N, C-alpha and C positions, 0 to 999 in steps of 0.2 A: 505493499499500500504506500502511496505517496503523502508524504508529510511535511509540512512546511516549517521552518523555525518561525514561531512566534515571538519569542523574547528569548536573549541570550545575556548572560550577565556574569561578572566574577564572584565567585564564593570567597575563595582565598587566592594567593598567588599563583597557585597551581593546580586549582580546581574551578573549572566553568559550569555553570548552569544553562540548561536549555528547555525551552518548552515547546513542544512538536503538537502541531494541531493539523487536522484532515484539510487539505486544500480547497475540497469543495463542501466542506461544512458537515460531513457525514458524521454518523455516531461511530466512535474510536469501539474497537472489540475488547470487552470488559477485562481489567488486567487487575487480578486479585494481589494481595498483600505478598511480596517477595518476587513479585513477576520481574521480567527482563525483557527489552527487546533487542533485536539485533539490526545495525544500521550498516547500509552500504555508503562507504564513504570514498569520495572520488581521488585518486592518487595520479601522479604524473605518468604510470607506466601501467595502472591497473587498479581495480576496486579492492578495498578492505572491507571486511565484514567483522565489526566489532559489537560486542555484548554489553549493556548498560542496564543496570537495575532500574526500575521505574519507581520513583520516589513520590509520584501523586497517589491520591485515593483511587480504589478501584473504580468509582463512577464518575470520574473527572473526564472533562470535556477534552482534554488535552493530556499527553504525557508529559512529565517533568523527569529530567535525566540529569546527574552530574558527571562530569567526566575529568578525570586526573591526567595532567600533560603528563605521559610517561617519558621518563629522561631519554632513553634512547628510542623514542616512537619511530616507527616505520613507517607512518603515513597518517594512521588513524587519528589518535589523539591529538597528533600536532596539527592536523589539518583542521579540526575541530576549535583547536585554539586560536590557530593564527589566520584562517582564512573563513570559517563558518560564519555568517550574518544572517540578520533576520530577513527574513524573504526567501531563502535558500530552500530549495525543495529535495528532501531526500528519499530513496527507498527504504523503507522500515518493514521489517518482518512481524507478524502478528507475535504478540506477547507470550511467552512460554513461562512456567513456573515451576522451578526445582527447589524453592526454599519457602515454601508456605509455613505459615505458624502452624505448631503441632496442635490439631484438633482434641487430643487426649489430654494435652496440658492444661491443668487449671491456671496455674502461673507460667510466666515466661521470665527468665533471666536473660537479656540482652546484651552482648558483649561486643564491644567493636574499637576501631581504630582507624583513623585517617578516612579514606573513602569508603572503607567497610562499612561506613554508617548508612550508606544509601539504601540496601534492601530493608533496613530497620524503619525507615522514615515511613514507609508505607505500612508498616505494622501499627506505628504510633497512630495511625487514623482511623484504626478499627474501633468502631464502638465497643465500651466494654471489655477490652481485652485488659487481664489484669497481668502486668509487668512490673519489671526493674531493669532500667537500663544503665550502663555504664559505657562512655565513650572516652577515648584516649584520643589526645591530640597533641601538636607540637604548642608550645605556650604563645607564638606569634597567629596561631590560628584559634585560639580561645574565643575570642568576640565573634568571629563568623559562625563557628560551630554551635556557640550558645543560642544564636537566633534560630537554629533547627530543632532544638528541644524544647519541651514542655518545660515550664517555669517551676512544677511542683516537685516534691522530693522524690519522686519514681524515677526520675532522670538525674545522673550525676556526670560532670564533665571532668576528666583528669588531665593534667599536664605535669611538668616534672615539679611543679608547686603543689600539686594534690595528688599524690600518687595512690595508684589502685593496690590494697590489699587482697589480693586475688585469692589465696587461700582462705583467710577469715569470711570473705564474701562467699565462696563455695560453700562451706562449712554450715553456713547459719542459714542455707536456703530449706524450704520445707520439703517433703518428701515427693510432693505432686508437682513439683517445678521442673521445668524442661530448660536446658541451655543451649542457647543458640549464638554462634561466634561468626564473626565475618571481620575481615582485615588483612594485613601483610602476614605472609606465611610465618614468619619469626613470632609475631603476635600470637598467632592460632595456636603455634606448636607449643607455646609456654601455657594457654590456657586449656589445651587439650591433656598435657602432659599433668598440670595441676589437678584438673578433674579427676582423672585415673587415680592420683595419689591420693585424693581424699576419698576416694571409693564412688565417684559418681557412675551409675551404671550406662555403658555404652549406648544403650536405647533411648537414653533422655538427653545425649548429648547431639549436636547437630552443628553442622559449619557450611558455610559457603565460600568457596575461593575463586578469585577472580582471575587466578592463573596467569595466562598470558604465555606468550612463546618463550621457551628457554634457551637462549644463544648457546651455540657449541661449534663443534667441528663439522665442516660441511658432508655431506653423504650423498650417496645416490641410492632412491627407491626404485626398485623394479616391481612395476604394476603388473602381475602375469596375466590376469585375464585381459585388462586392456590393452596389453604389448605395448605399454609406456614406460620410458625412463626418465623419472623426475631428479633433478639437481637442487637439493635443499642446501641454501646459503647459511653462512654463520647466522646471521640474525633473523632467519624466517622460519616459521614452524612447517613440518612436514603438510599440514593443512593448507596452510597459505600456498605453498610450493605447489601441491596438487591443484589447487583453485587458479593458479596462475597459469597452469598449464592446461586449462580449460575445461577439466573435471569436476565433477559436483559430487564429492564424497560424502556420507552422512555427517551432519555434525548439528549441535544445538547449544553447548553453554560455552565453547569455544574456552573452556577452562578448566578442562581435565577431571570434572566431577560427575557429567551425566551418565556417561558410558555409550553416549549415541554413535560417536566416531569411532569406536573400536573396531580393529582390523586383524585379521589372523596373519600372523608372522610365519612366512614360509623358509626362510633362510636368513641367517644374520641373527645380530644381537641388539635388540632395544635397549634404551637408556630411558627408564620410564620417570616420569616427572609429575603423574596424574596423583588424584585423589578417589581413584575409582577401583581399582584392581587391588586385590587382596596380595599378601606378600606371598602366598602359595603361588597365585597367577603370575606374579611378577617374577616369581623363582621360576617358572617354566618357561619364561621367554618367548611364549606362542602367540602373544597378543599385544596390541599398541593401541595406545589413545592417540591419534594422530594430529590433535589440538596442541599438544604439549611436551609429547615424547620425542626423542630423538633417535640415534644409533650409536653404539660403542663400536660397532664395525664400521668399514668405509661404505658397504653396502647392505640393503636392507631388501629381500623380496616378500612383496606383500599380496595377498588373496584381494585382488582388485581389479 
Protein backbone atom coordinates (compact mmCIF):
# COMPACT_ATOMS: atom_id res chain seq x y z
CA UNK A 1 0.00 0.00 0.00
CA UNK A 2 1.16 3.55 -0.70
CA UNK A 3 1.47 5.87 2.28
CA UNK A 4 2.64 9.47 2.34
CA UNK A 5 4.79 11.09 4.98
CA UNK A 6 2.28 13.37 6.69
CA UNK A 7 4.63 14.63 9.39
CA UNK A 8 8.31 14.25 10.32
CA UNK A 9 10.47 15.54 13.12
CA UNK A 10 13.45 14.80 15.35
CA UNK A 11 12.92 13.15 18.72
CA UNK A 12 16.62 13.05 19.54
CA UNK A 13 19.76 13.70 17.51
CA UNK A 14 19.68 10.08 16.34
CA UNK A 15 15.96 9.28 16.26
CA UNK A 16 13.43 10.73 13.81
CA UNK A 17 9.64 10.41 14.05
CA UNK A 18 7.31 9.92 11.08
CA UNK A 19 3.55 9.89 10.57
CA UNK A 20 2.44 7.80 7.57
CA UNK A 21 -1.04 8.32 6.15
CA UNK A 22 -2.94 6.85 3.16
CA UNK A 23 -2.55 8.87 -0.02
CA UNK A 24 -6.23 8.42 -0.87
CA UNK A 25 -7.76 8.80 2.58
CA UNK A 26 -8.52 5.08 2.85
CA UNK A 27 -8.81 3.31 6.19
CA UNK A 28 -5.56 1.67 7.21
CA UNK A 29 -5.36 -2.00 8.23
CA UNK A 30 -5.64 -2.30 11.99
CA UNK A 31 -2.27 -2.53 13.75
CA UNK A 32 -2.52 -4.17 17.16
CA UNK A 33 -0.12 -3.29 19.96
CA UNK A 34 3.36 -4.58 19.14
CA UNK A 35 2.88 -4.51 15.35
CA UNK A 36 5.45 -3.42 12.79
CA UNK A 37 5.45 -2.40 9.15
CA UNK A 38 8.06 -2.89 6.44
CA UNK A 39 8.95 0.16 4.34
CA UNK A 40 10.44 0.11 0.87
CA UNK A 41 13.14 2.76 0.94
CA UNK A 42 14.74 4.02 -2.30
CA UNK A 43 18.50 3.82 -2.67
CA UNK A 44 20.91 4.82 -5.44
CA UNK A 45 21.22 1.27 -6.79
CA UNK A 46 18.40 -0.69 -5.17
CA UNK A 47 15.37 -0.57 -2.86
CA UNK A 48 15.86 -1.35 0.83
CA UNK A 49 13.20 -3.03 2.98
CA UNK A 50 13.29 -2.06 6.66
CA UNK A 51 10.92 -3.00 9.48
CA UNK A 52 9.77 -0.43 12.05
CA UNK A 53 7.50 -0.76 15.08
CA UNK A 54 4.20 1.11 14.96
CA UNK A 55 3.97 3.42 17.97
CA UNK A 56 0.42 4.70 17.40
CA UNK A 57 -2.81 3.20 18.75
CA UNK A 58 -4.47 0.29 16.96
CA UNK A 59 -7.35 2.38 15.62
CA UNK A 60 -5.29 5.42 14.58
CA UNK A 61 -5.94 7.03 11.20
CA UNK A 62 -2.20 7.04 10.47
CA UNK A 63 0.80 4.92 11.45
CA UNK A 64 3.47 6.53 13.60
CA UNK A 65 7.01 5.13 13.59
CA UNK A 66 10.42 6.13 14.92
CA UNK A 67 13.67 5.52 13.05
CA UNK A 68 17.10 5.36 14.65
CA UNK A 69 19.95 6.53 12.43
CA UNK A 70 22.21 3.48 12.20
CA UNK A 71 25.87 4.48 12.37
CA UNK A 72 26.88 2.35 9.38
CA UNK A 73 23.59 2.58 7.56
CA UNK A 74 23.59 0.93 4.13
CA UNK A 75 20.82 3.21 2.90
CA UNK A 76 17.54 2.70 4.79
CA UNK A 77 17.80 4.70 7.99
CA UNK A 78 20.24 7.15 6.40
CA UNK A 79 17.74 8.00 3.64
CA UNK A 80 14.90 8.45 6.13
CA UNK A 81 17.03 10.81 8.21
CA UNK A 82 18.73 12.75 5.44
CA UNK A 83 16.31 12.80 2.52
CA UNK A 84 12.75 11.83 3.51
CA UNK A 85 10.38 14.80 3.70
CA UNK A 86 6.72 15.54 4.21
CA UNK A 87 4.76 14.63 1.09
CA UNK A 88 7.02 11.76 0.01
CA UNK A 89 5.13 8.57 -0.86
CA UNK A 90 6.49 5.18 0.23
CA UNK A 91 5.44 1.61 -0.44
CA UNK A 92 4.51 0.07 2.92
CA UNK A 93 3.61 -3.56 3.61
CA UNK A 94 0.57 -4.26 5.83
CA UNK A 95 1.33 -4.53 9.55
CA UNK A 96 2.47 -7.79 11.10
CA UNK A 97 2.54 -8.58 14.81
CA UNK A 98 5.21 -10.78 16.40
CA UNK A 99 5.29 -9.04 19.79
CA UNK A 100 1.71 -8.63 20.98
CA UNK A 101 1.06 -8.34 24.73
CA UNK A 102 0.58 -11.73 26.34
CA UNK A 103 -3.15 -12.22 26.85
CA UNK A 104 -2.69 -14.65 29.73
CA UNK A 105 -0.64 -12.14 31.72
CA UNK A 106 -2.44 -10.21 34.44
CA UNK A 107 0.43 -7.74 34.73
CA UNK A 108 3.19 -6.71 32.34
CA UNK A 109 6.72 -5.69 33.25
CA UNK A 110 8.07 -3.75 30.26
CA UNK A 111 11.82 -3.09 30.06
CA UNK A 112 13.38 -1.14 27.20
CA UNK A 113 16.45 0.85 26.23
CA UNK A 114 17.00 3.39 23.47
CA UNK A 115 14.93 2.75 20.33
CA UNK A 116 13.62 -0.40 22.07
CA UNK A 117 10.87 1.76 23.55
CA UNK A 118 8.98 1.79 20.25
CA UNK A 119 6.94 -1.45 20.43
CA UNK A 120 5.88 -0.59 23.97
CA UNK A 121 4.47 2.83 23.07
CA UNK A 122 1.50 1.08 21.45
CA UNK A 123 1.12 -1.11 24.56
CA UNK A 124 0.70 2.03 26.68
CA UNK A 125 -2.27 3.08 24.57
CA UNK A 126 -4.24 -0.07 25.38
CA UNK A 127 -7.14 0.65 27.76
CA UNK A 128 -6.91 -1.16 31.07
CA UNK A 129 -3.45 -2.69 30.57
CA UNK A 130 -1.82 -3.37 33.96
CA UNK A 131 1.86 -2.63 33.53
CA UNK A 132 5.05 -1.33 35.05
CA UNK A 133 7.55 0.14 32.60
CA UNK A 134 11.21 1.03 32.93
CA UNK A 135 13.09 2.70 30.07
CA UNK A 136 16.83 3.34 29.94
CA UNK A 137 18.36 6.11 27.85
CA UNK A 138 21.34 8.42 27.59
CA UNK A 139 21.23 11.46 29.90
CA UNK A 140 21.14 13.82 26.91
CA UNK A 141 17.99 12.09 25.62
CA UNK A 142 16.11 12.12 28.93
CA UNK A 143 13.87 15.09 28.14
CA UNK A 144 12.84 13.71 24.74
CA UNK A 145 11.96 10.26 26.06
CA UNK A 146 10.11 11.68 29.04
CA UNK A 147 7.59 13.23 26.65
CA UNK A 148 6.71 9.73 25.40
CA UNK A 149 5.92 8.20 28.78
CA UNK A 150 2.93 8.65 31.12
CA UNK A 151 3.60 10.93 34.07
CA UNK A 152 2.35 8.46 36.67
CA UNK A 153 4.33 5.99 38.81
CA UNK A 154 3.79 3.10 36.39
CA UNK A 155 6.56 4.38 34.06
CA UNK A 156 10.11 5.22 35.13
CA UNK A 157 12.94 6.67 33.07
CA UNK A 158 16.50 5.66 33.92
CA UNK A 159 19.78 7.36 32.98
CA UNK A 160 23.23 7.14 34.50
CA UNK A 161 21.88 9.47 37.18
CA UNK A 162 19.05 7.06 38.03
CA UNK A 163 20.24 3.52 37.49
CA UNK A 164 17.98 0.48 37.30
CA UNK A 165 18.34 -2.16 40.03
CA UNK A 166 17.32 -5.00 37.77
CA UNK A 167 17.61 -7.89 40.18
CA UNK A 168 15.54 -6.18 42.88
CA UNK A 169 12.91 -5.17 40.31
CA UNK A 170 12.53 -8.72 39.01
CA UNK A 171 12.42 -10.27 42.47
CA UNK A 172 9.53 -8.11 43.69
CA UNK A 173 7.16 -8.89 40.80
CA UNK A 174 3.96 -10.87 41.39
CA UNK A 175 3.75 -14.43 40.07
CA UNK A 176 1.16 -13.53 37.41
CA UNK A 177 3.49 -10.96 35.78
CA UNK A 178 5.05 -11.47 32.34
CA UNK A 179 8.33 -9.78 31.40
CA UNK A 180 8.76 -8.20 27.95
CA UNK A 181 12.05 -6.63 26.89
CA UNK A 182 13.30 -4.74 23.84
CA UNK A 183 16.49 -2.83 23.18
CA UNK A 184 20.14 -3.31 22.23
CA UNK A 185 21.37 -6.90 22.34
CA UNK A 186 23.70 -6.17 25.27
CA UNK A 187 20.81 -4.73 27.29
CA UNK A 188 18.53 -7.67 26.54
CA UNK A 189 21.27 -10.18 27.34
CA UNK A 190 21.66 -8.67 30.82
CA UNK A 191 17.90 -8.61 31.43
CA UNK A 192 17.42 -12.22 30.30
CA UNK A 193 20.41 -13.47 32.28
CA UNK A 194 19.20 -11.71 35.42
CA UNK A 195 15.67 -13.06 34.95
CA UNK A 196 17.05 -16.58 34.67
CA UNK A 197 19.27 -16.03 37.71
CA UNK A 198 16.36 -15.01 39.96
CA UNK A 199 14.19 -17.86 38.71
CA UNK A 200 11.81 -16.34 36.17
CA UNK A 201 10.11 -19.08 34.11
CA UNK A 202 11.14 -18.93 30.45
CA UNK A 203 7.46 -19.06 29.45
CA UNK A 204 6.92 -15.68 31.11
CA UNK A 205 9.85 -13.93 29.42
CA UNK A 206 9.41 -12.34 25.97
CA UNK A 207 11.73 -10.26 23.84
CA UNK A 208 11.83 -8.47 20.52
CA UNK A 209 15.10 -8.00 18.72
CA UNK A 210 15.55 -5.42 15.99
CA UNK A 211 18.47 -7.53 14.79
CA UNK A 212 19.89 -5.90 11.72
CA UNK A 213 22.44 -7.40 9.40
CA UNK A 214 25.66 -8.42 11.10
CA UNK A 215 28.68 -7.57 8.97
CA UNK A 216 31.49 -10.01 8.32
CA UNK A 217 33.63 -11.61 5.69
CA UNK A 218 32.15 -11.78 2.17
CA UNK A 219 30.90 -15.16 1.00
CA UNK A 220 29.07 -16.79 -1.89
CA UNK A 221 25.63 -18.39 -1.57
CA UNK A 222 24.75 -21.05 -4.14
CA UNK A 223 20.98 -21.25 -4.44
CA UNK A 224 20.57 -24.78 -5.76
CA UNK A 225 16.95 -24.84 -6.96
CA UNK A 226 17.20 -21.36 -8.46
CA UNK A 227 20.52 -22.04 -10.15
CA UNK A 228 21.84 -18.68 -8.94
CA UNK A 229 25.07 -17.67 -7.19
CA UNK A 230 24.82 -14.62 -4.93
CA UNK A 231 27.83 -12.67 -3.68
CA UNK A 232 27.23 -11.36 -0.14
CA UNK A 233 29.32 -8.32 0.76
CA UNK A 234 30.83 -7.32 4.10
CA UNK A 235 28.05 -4.90 5.08
CA UNK A 236 24.96 -6.57 3.63
CA UNK A 237 22.85 -9.48 4.76
CA UNK A 238 22.24 -12.64 2.79
CA UNK A 239 18.59 -11.60 2.52
CA UNK A 240 19.56 -8.19 1.11
CA UNK A 241 21.91 -9.78 -1.41
CA UNK A 242 19.24 -12.23 -2.58
CA UNK A 243 16.70 -9.42 -3.00
CA UNK A 244 19.26 -7.31 -4.87
CA UNK A 245 19.67 -10.26 -7.27
CA UNK A 246 15.97 -10.09 -8.07
CA UNK A 247 14.90 -13.00 -5.88
CA UNK A 248 11.98 -12.96 -3.42
CA UNK A 249 12.91 -15.16 -0.46
CA UNK A 250 10.42 -15.44 2.41
CA UNK A 251 10.87 -12.87 5.17
CA UNK A 252 8.87 -11.04 7.79
CA UNK A 253 10.67 -9.46 10.75
CA UNK A 254 14.09 -8.97 9.10
CA UNK A 255 15.58 -9.23 12.59
CA UNK A 256 16.24 -12.93 13.10
CA UNK A 257 13.30 -13.53 15.41
CA UNK A 258 10.29 -14.88 13.52
CA UNK A 259 11.58 -17.90 11.60
CA UNK A 260 9.95 -16.93 8.30
CA UNK A 261 13.21 -16.69 6.34
CA UNK A 262 14.66 -20.02 7.49
CA UNK A 263 16.37 -21.93 4.66
CA UNK A 264 17.96 -25.37 4.59
CA UNK A 265 21.76 -25.49 4.34
CA UNK A 266 22.95 -28.24 1.99
CA UNK A 267 26.67 -27.55 2.26
CA UNK A 268 28.94 -25.16 4.12
CA UNK A 269 28.82 -23.89 7.70
CA UNK A 270 26.53 -20.98 8.68
CA UNK A 271 27.44 -18.33 11.26
CA UNK A 272 24.29 -17.98 13.35
CA UNK A 273 23.22 -14.52 14.56
CA UNK A 274 19.48 -15.14 14.97
CA UNK A 275 17.17 -15.41 17.99
CA UNK A 276 15.02 -18.20 16.61
CA UNK A 277 17.01 -21.42 16.25
CA UNK A 278 17.66 -23.54 19.34
CA UNK A 279 21.20 -24.41 20.38
CA UNK A 280 20.61 -27.92 19.05
CA UNK A 281 19.45 -26.57 15.68
CA UNK A 282 22.45 -24.26 15.50
CA UNK A 283 24.84 -27.10 16.25
CA UNK A 284 23.35 -29.16 13.41
CA UNK A 285 24.30 -26.38 10.93
CA UNK A 286 21.59 -27.45 8.49
CA UNK A 287 19.46 -24.30 8.68
CA UNK A 288 20.07 -20.57 8.42
CA UNK A 289 18.04 -17.41 9.07
CA UNK A 290 19.04 -15.43 6.00
CA UNK A 291 18.04 -12.01 7.37
CA UNK A 292 20.85 -11.86 9.94
CA UNK A 293 23.12 -14.94 9.70
CA UNK A 294 26.17 -15.36 7.51
CA UNK A 295 28.77 -18.03 6.65
CA UNK A 296 31.85 -19.35 8.42
CA UNK A 297 32.97 -20.97 5.16
CA UNK A 298 33.66 -19.13 1.88
CA UNK A 299 30.56 -20.68 0.33
CA UNK A 300 27.12 -21.92 1.36
CA UNK A 301 24.79 -24.10 -0.67
CA UNK A 302 21.14 -23.42 0.15
CA UNK A 303 17.91 -25.13 -0.82
CA UNK A 304 16.23 -22.23 -2.59
